[in-house]
Structure formats: C-alpha cells, structure tokens
C-alpha positions in Angstrom: -7.7 6.9 19.6 -10.1 6.9 15.8 -11.1 9.5 13.6 -14.6 8.7 15.0 -14.0 10.0 18.5 -12.3 13.2 17.4 -14.3 16.6 17.5 -12.9 20.3 17.3 -13.4 22.7 20.1 -16.6 24.6 20.4 -15.2 26.5 23.4 -12.7 28.8 21.6 -15.8 31.0 19.6 -14.5 33.3 16.9 -16.0 35.1 13.9 -13.4 33.9 11.6 -14.9 31.4 9.5 -18.2 33.3 9.4 -16.8 36.3 8.5 -13.8 34.3 5.6 -16.9 32.6 4.2 -18.9 35.3 3.8 -16.2 37.4 2.1 -15.6 34.8 -0.1 -19.3 34.2 -0.7 -19.5 37.9 -1.3 -16.3 37.7 -4.2 -18.3 35.2 -6.0 -21.6 36.6 -5.9 -20.1 39.8 -6.6 -18.0 38.5 -9.8 -20.9 36.1 -11.1 -18.7 33.4 -10.5 -19.4 29.6 -10.1 -17.1 28.0 -7.5 -16.2 25.1 -10.0 -14.1 24.8 -12.8 -14.3 26.9 -16.1 -12.9 26.3 -19.5 -9.3 26.3 -17.7 -9.3 23.2 -16.1 -11.3 21.4 -19.4 -7.9 22.9 -21.1 -5.9 21.3 -18.6 -7.7 18.4 -19.0 -7.0 17.7 -22.7 -3.2 18.9 -21.9 -2.4 16.7 -18.9 -4.3 13.6 -20.6 -2.2 14.4 -24.0 0.8 14.6 -21.9 0.3 11.2 -20.5 -1.3 9.5 -23.3 0.7 10.7 -26.8 4.2 9.6 -25.1 2.2 6.2 -24.1 1.2 6.0 -28.2 4.6 7.0 -30.1 6.2 3.9 -27.6 3.7 1.4 -28.5 3.4 2.0 -32.5 7.0 1.9 -32.7 7.5 5.5 -33.6 9.8 5.7 -30.9 11.7 2.7 -30.3 15.2 3.0 -29.0 15.6 2.5 -25.4 16.7 5.9 -24.4 14.1 7.1 -26.5 11.2 5.0 -25.1 12.8 5.8 -21.5 12.4 9.6 -22.1 8.9 9.1 -23.1 8.3 7.3 -20.4 9.8 9.8 -18.0 7.6 12.5 -19.9 4.3 9.9 -19.0 5.5 10.5 -15.3 4.9 14.1 -15.4 1.1 13.7 -17.2 0.6 11.1 -14.2 1.2 13.6 -11.9 -0.2 16.0 -13.7 -3.8 14.5 -14.3 -3.6 13.6 -10.3 -2.9 17.3 -9.3 -5.1 19.3 -11.6 -8.0 17.1 -12.8 -8.5 13.9 -10.8 -7.9 16.2 -7.5 -10.5 18.9 -8.2 -13.5 16.1 -9.3 -13.0 14.1 -6.3 -13.7 17.1 -4.3 -16.5 17.8 -6.3 -15.2 20.9 -7.2 -14.5 20.0 -11.3 -18.1 20.8 -12.5 -21.5 20.9 -11.4 -22.4 17.6 -12.5 -21.8 15.4 -9.8 -21.7 12.9 -12.5 -19.0 14.2 -14.5 -17.1 14.9 -11.0 -17.4 11.1 -10.5 -16.0 10.1 -13.8 -12.8 12.7 -14.1 -12.3 11.4 -10.4 -12.2 8.0 -11.8 -9.3 8.7 -13.7 -7.1 7.6 -10.8 -8.5 4.2 -11.5 -6.8 4.3 -15.2 -3.5 5.1 -13.5 -3.5 2.5 -11.5 -5.0 3.8 -8.1 -8.4 3.7 -6.4 -10.6 6.8 -6.4 -12.8 5.4 -3.3 -9.8 4.8 -1.0 -8.2 8.3 -1.9 -11.3 10.0 -1.1 -11.5 8.2 2.1 -7.7 9.0 2.7 -7.7 12.8 1.5 -11.1 14.2 1.9 -12.1 12.5 4.6 -8.8 12.3 7.0 -6.6 14.4 5.7 -8.5 17.5 5.0 -10.6 16.7 8.8 -7.9 16.0 10.7 -4.6 17.8 9.0 -1.2 16.7 10.8 -2.7 14.6 13.4 -0.7 11.8 13.6 -2.2 8.5 13.9 -5.3 9.9 11.5 -4.0 11.9 9.0 -2.0 9.4 6.4 -0.1 12.0 4.7 2.1 11.9 7.5 1.6 8.5 8.9 3.9 6.5 7.2 4.9 3.9 9.9 8.1 3.8 11.2 10.1 4.3 8.4 10.0 8.1 8.3 8.9 10.6 11.4 7.0 13.3 10.3 5.4 15.2 13.1 7.4 15.3 16.4 5.0 14.2 18.3 5.8 10.5 16.9 8.1 7.8 18.1 11.6 8.3 17.0 14.0 5.9 15.7 17.6 5.7 15.1 16.7 5.5 11.1 15.0 8.8 11.8 18.5 10.3 11.6 19.1 9.8 8.0 15.5 10.3 6.8 16.5 13.6 5.6 18.8 11.8 2.7 16.4 8.9 2.0 12.6 10.3 2.8 13.3 12.0 -1.1 13.6 8.4 -2.3 10.4 7.2 -0.6 8.3 9.7 -2.2 9.5 8.6 -5.5 7.7 5.2 -4.6 4.7 6.4 -3.3 2.5 5.7 -6.3 4.7 2.4 -6.9 3.2 1.4 -3.4 -0.4 3.0 -4.2 -0.5 0.6 -7.8 0.9 -2.4 -5.8 -0.4 -3.4 -2.4 -1.6 0.1 -0.6 -5.1 0.5 -2.0 -6.0 -3.2 -0.6 -4.6 -2.5 2.5 -5.7 0.4 3.1 -9.4 -0.7 1.6 -9.0 -3.6 5.0 -8.2 -0.5 7.3 -11.0 1.1 6.4 -13.1 -1.4 6.6 -12.2 -2.0 9.8 -12.6 2.1 10.6 -16.4 1.7 9.2 -15.4 4.2 6.9 -16.2 2.0 3.8 -19.9 2.0 4.5 -20.3 5.7 6.0 -19.2 6.4 2.0 -22.6 4.8 0.9 -20.1 1.4 -0.7 -19.5 -2.0 0.3 -16.2 -4.0 1.1 -16.9 -6.5 -1.8 -18.1 -3.7 -4.4 -14.8 -1.5 -3.4 -12.6 -4.8 -3.6 -13.6 -5.9 -7.1 -13.6 -2.4 -8.3 -9.8 -2.4 -7.1 -8.9 -5.5 -8.9 -10.6 -4.6 -12.0 -8.4 -1.5 -12.4 -5.5 -3.0 -11.6 -6.0 -5.1 -14.1 -7.1 -2.6 -16.5 -3.9 -0.8 -15.5 -0.9 -3.6 -15.8 -2.7 -4.4 -19.4 -2.3 -1.1 -20.9 0.7 0.1 -18.9 3.0 -2.8 -18.8 2.0 -6.3 -20.1 0.9 -4.4 -24.0 4.2 -2.5 -23.9 6.3 -5.6 -23.1 4.2 -7.5 -26.0 4.7 -4.2 -28.5 7.7 -2.7 -27.8 10.7 -4.7 -29.7 13.0 -3.7 -26.6 14.1 -6.1 -24.0 11.8 -6.6 -20.9 14.4 -4.7 -18.3 13.9 -1.8 -20.5 10.4 -1.6 -20.6 10.1 -2.9 -16.7 12.9 0.2 -16.5 11.0 2.6 -17.7 7.4 1.9 -16.1 9.0 2.2 -12.9 10.7 5.4 -13.9 7.2 6.7 -15.0 6.1 5.7 -11.3 8.8 7.4 -9.4 8.9 10.9 -11.2 5.3 10.7 -10.6 5.4 9.7 -7.0 8.5 12.4 -6.3 6.5 15.4 -8.0 3.5 14.3 -5.6 5.8 14.4 -2.7 7.6 17.5 -3.2 4.0 19.3 -4.0 2.0 17.8 -0.8 4.8 17.6 2.0 5.9 21.1 2.1 2.4 22.3 2.4 2.1 20.7 5.9 5.5 19.4 7.0 7.1 22.3 7.9 8.6 23.9 10.7 5.8 27.1 11.2 3.2 24.3 11.0 1.4 22.8 13.9 0.6 19.5 14.7 -1.6 19.1 17.5 -3.3 16.1 18.9 -6.9 15.6 20.9 -6.7 15.4 24.8 -8.4 12.8 26.5 -11.9 13.7 25.5 -10.9 13.8 21.8 -11.4 17.4 21.4 -8.6 19.7 19.6 -8.5 22.7 20.7 -9.3 24.7 18.0 -11.9 25.6 15.5 -11.8 23.5 12.3 -11.2 26.6 10.0 -8.5 27.7 12.4 -7.2 23.9 12.7 -6.4 24.1 9.2 -4.8 27.6 8.8 -2.4 26.4 11.7 -1.8 23.3 10.0 -1.2 24.3 6.4 1.0 26.2 4.1 1.2 27.8 1.0 4.7 28.6 -1.3 5.5 29.6 -4.9 1.9 31.4 -4.9 3.7 34.4 -7.7 4.6 31.5 -10.6 2.1 31.4 -12.5 3.8 28.1 -14.2 3.9 26.5 -11.0 0.8 26.9 -10.2 -1.0 25.8 -13.1 0.9 22.7 -13.3 0.3 22.2 -9.6 -3.0 22.7 -10.0 -3.5 25.5 -7.5 -2.4 22.9 -5.0 0.5 25.5 -3.8 -2.6 27.9 -2.6 -2.7 24.5 0.3 -4.5 27.3 2.9 -7.1 28.4 0.3 -7.9 24.6 -0.7 -7.5 23.5 3.0 -10.5 25.9 4.1 -12.4 25.6 0.5 -11.8 22.2 -1.0 -15.3 22.4 -2.5 -14.0 25.3 -4.8 -11.6 24.7 -7.8 -8.3 25.4 -7.7 -8.5 28.0 -10.6 -9.9 30.6 -8.5 -7.3 30.1 -5.4 -5.3 33.3 -6.5 -8.0 35.5 -6.5 -9.3 33.4 -2.9 -5.5 34.2 -1.3 -5.9 37.9 -0.9 -9.5 37.2 1.0 -7.8 34.5 2.8 -5.0 36.1 4.3 -6.4 39.7 4.8 -8.9 37.9 6.6 -6.4 35.8 8.8 -4.2 38.9 9.8 -7.2 40.5 11.0 -8.0 37.8 13.6 -4.4 37.7 14.5 -3.7 34.0 12.5 -0.7 33.2 10.7 -0.7 32.9 7.0 2.2 30.7 5.9 3.4 31.3 3.1 7.0 30.5 0.8 7.8 32.8 -1.6 9.3 30.1 -4.1 9.0 26.0 -4.5 12.8 26.1 -3.6 12.4 27.5 -0.4 9.3 25.6 0.1 11.9 21.9 -0.5 14.7 23.3 1.6 12.5 24.5 4.9 10.6 20.7 4.3 14.1 19.5 4.1 15.4 21.0 7.4 11.8 19.9 9.0 13.0 16.1 8.1 16.3 16.7 9.5 15.2 18.7 12.6 12.5 15.5 13.2 15.4 13.0 12.7 16.6 14.4 16.3 14.9 12.8 19.1 13.6 15.9 21.0 13.7 18.5 17.9 13.8 22.1 18.4 11.2 24.0 15.7 10.5 27.5 14.9 
C-alpha cells in the first residue's frame, strides 16, 4: 500500500487537536511571539558551522598536520555535521527557521553542502515520516529492508537476533549511505511513487541537483584534503569515514529513540487504507521525548528530544518546544492520551536498545 492510499480515521472524533492548537496559538499571541526561529537560531547557525569548518580549515591550511591531529579535527567535524543537520537544516526544511521562504530554502541547502540532498530529505522526512510515523513500508525511518527490524509487524529474520549488537554500527554509516548511493535510490523510488511532481520538481532537475551537489561535496571534503594535506591517502580517507561515522551515530541515537520504543505504537492501515486514529493522536502514540530537562542536550539536539512537540507542530521552530511541552503534556493528559518521555538520554538509549533486543525475537512481547 502506498502513501497516496492511506488516510486517517474521521470516525474517531475528538476535540484534542482543536483544543491543543488553540492553546498553542494563544500562547504565541499572548506572549507576542513568532513561531519561527529568533536570534538564538542564528547564533546556533554560526556555532555549528564553526564546529564544522574551523577544523577543516586548520587541516587543509597545514596548521594541524599530524595524523592524530587531522583525525581529531575530522572527528570534531562529525559533531558539527550532525549539529548543522539537527539544529539548522532541520528547522529550515520545515519552514520554521525564518519567516522568509527564501531564507529557509537557502539554509535548507546546507544539507547539499554536507553531501545530502534537501529535496529527498523533505520528501522522506516531511512528507512520509511526519505523516505516516511508524507505519511500516511507508515511514522510511523504520523501513531499512531486511537488515533491521524496527517494528513488530515487520518480517523476522534470524540475523535480527543480533541487531541489538550491530544496529549501532549501521547507524554510524547512515550518512556514508547518504553521500554515496542512497540519494539516487530514493529519487528513483519517489519518481515511481509520483512524489517528485507533487513537490513541484522534475526528475531531471532533481537528478542534476544531486549530481552537482555530490561533485561539490567530494571536491572540498575529500579531493582537496587529499591534495593539500601531506599525509598518506589512507589517513585522509579514514578521517573522512570517521567524520561520517560520528555524524551518523549521533543522528541515529537521537532520531531512533524518538520512535522505536516499547511504549510507542506501530499502527498499520486496514484493508481500506485507513489508520484508526486522528492524525494528531497518531503522532502522540508513535512518538517519545527524552532528556527534556537537559539544557545543553536540548540545545545541541535542536530540540529534537522534544519529538512529541515537533511532530505535532513541525512548522514551529525548536526554540519554542520547551515552553510548548507543558501545554502539550497537560492537554494530552486531559484527553487521556499518553505523553511518552524518558528522563535522560541514557534512559532513551537503554530502552531503545531493549526494544532492538525484543524486536530481534520472532514474537516480541512489548510494554
């Protein structure tokens, strides 16, 4: 079943969505606030780009020239790469970074600068993941073919018994996949699904954009260092892979515990293509928060530890999520809905790991 054939139930009527949106709108109105990012997100842009580009500059300029030094700089770049994606690009591609559509578009293209493709990310994340969260076969965040089982309704293979061990390594190679073949594979799939034209683009135009972005990325991120840094090629290549492994691992450890948890639901549409929930309720039951009291973690993660708020209000900048969480939690409890939240990042990782272990069994008992 494709995304075009799936719809949310209209028979289960509830005032939850209307009540919550009114309360959130009243919050912004009474406090005279804009839903978009403010000076904090611009400061974050400067910091994250500095974490990425300062180490790069220090290596290609020869200021840091030892093998260990270069490797360390690339490791720091991995932290910066993940930070740009989490805190800058993410808001921009959701249209939440700025009031200006053009500014959002420009900042969103920071993903292309990092070897990815903003167009594919918007389709995969905004269109599919945010609409059909935890729906196997449609939400690509939990659909990784046979190698990982991230939902109880997915087919079980013997190797899943060991996924609690190897899944973390696969997370680390997430961005390696993006900068090599995954963008091309995704574009072909989105073309067949009719999702390229619905986004106002052409297949040829997006393909050209992907190719040019890859050429630009590999030119400055790998070819130029190989030319300018006086170290063996394998040191440079190893440092480059380290960069991506760190970035991928960070992204995996932040995104996966937000959905692949024992308390989260993994609904499937019925034969008519209907998911038995309102869309807003669907987001509540399939999403989880964690480490919401940690100021630094919330800052670095771009507020994506407030995933419940983000899935309910993706067009609102993450700088507002902490305040909104009180409204969302109170309203969810008022309507008898769950509000999943792990107290720390360590708790989230532990329970995500336990979920991976349980899903490694043929008939997992969750909860």
